[in-house]
N, C-alpha and C positions, 0 to 999 in steps of 0.2 A: 504493500500500500504506500509506503514511503517513496517509492520510485515514481508514482503517478505524477505528482506536481512537477518533477524535473523533466518528465517526458512531454508535458503539455505547456511548459513555460513559453514556448515559441509563440503561443497564441497571443500573449501580451507583450513579450519581449522580442524586439527585433532590432538587431544592430548590424554592424558591418559584417560582410561575408568574406571570410578568408577565401581568395580565389582557388586555393588548393582543395577546398571542399568539392569543387566541380570535377576534380580528377578521380576517375574510377576506371581501373584497367579493364574490368569485365565489361563495362558499358562503353569502353573506348571514348571516354568523355574527359574533357578538361576545360579550362577557362576559355580557350579559343572556340571550342564547340559551343559552350554556353553563350559566348558573345554573338554567335550566329543564331542560336536557337531562341534566346529570350525575347528579342524584338518580335519575332514571328509568333511566338507563343502568346505574347501580350496581345497582339492583334487578333489572333484566333480566338482567344478567350473573351476579348472585348466584344466580339461579334455575336456572342451567345445570348440568346433570349432566356434560356433556362440554364441555371448555374448549379445543377445537381451533379453528383458524382459521375453518373453515366454520360451526361452531356459533355462534361469537361474531359473525361477520358476519351470519348469518341473524337472530340476536337483535337486532342493532342496526338492521338494515333493517326488521324488524317493528316495532321501537320508533319508527322514523321514520314509518311508516304510522299507528301509534296516536296519535302526537303531531301528525300533520298537517304534518310537516316533511320537507324533502328529505333523502335519504340522506346527502349530503355535509355537511349541517349537523351531523348526529349524529356521523358518522365523524370530522369535523374536530375537534369539541370533545372527543371521547373520546381521540383520538390526542394532542392537546395535553395533556390531563389525565394521560394515562399516561406521557408522556415529558418534559414541560416543554420541548419543543423544537419549533421551527417546521418543521424538516426532519428526517425520519427515513428509514431505508432501506426502510420499508414503511408500510402503513396501520394503522388502528386495530386491526383484528382480528389482523393479524400481530404487532403490538406486544403485544397482550394475550396471545396464545399464548406469545410469548417470555418474558414476565414471569411467566406463570402466574396462576391464579385468585386466590390469596391476595394476591400483590403488586399485581395489577391492581385488585382491590377496595379495597385500602388506599390506593392512589394516587388512585383516583376519589373516595374519601371525603375525602382530604386536599385535593384540588383543589376539591371541593364546599364544604368548610368555609372554605377561603381565599376563595372568591367571596362567601360569606355574611358574612365579616368586614368 
């Protein structure tokens, strides 16, 4: 039970993202991939009328196809951008649904700007 608050603190706390968090050998992801993915993900999610888990997931998978990337590359980068955490209790679409559309888009924009800096 004591682990639960630490696993959910990303809901309220959001700070700088270490670009190294985007690195994942299995997903073949890094900050360079994230810099390509995040603007496209932000646009794809902004276009959604429904912001539930299934809609967000479908939009991100469709984005992976459009960009010629693996689903995991997109989902990993988006989850890191949304939470600033390496480990979370769910994936990118679940985290987006928890945060809601407005906060998710704001966090994606902040993460994108941080990578450009």
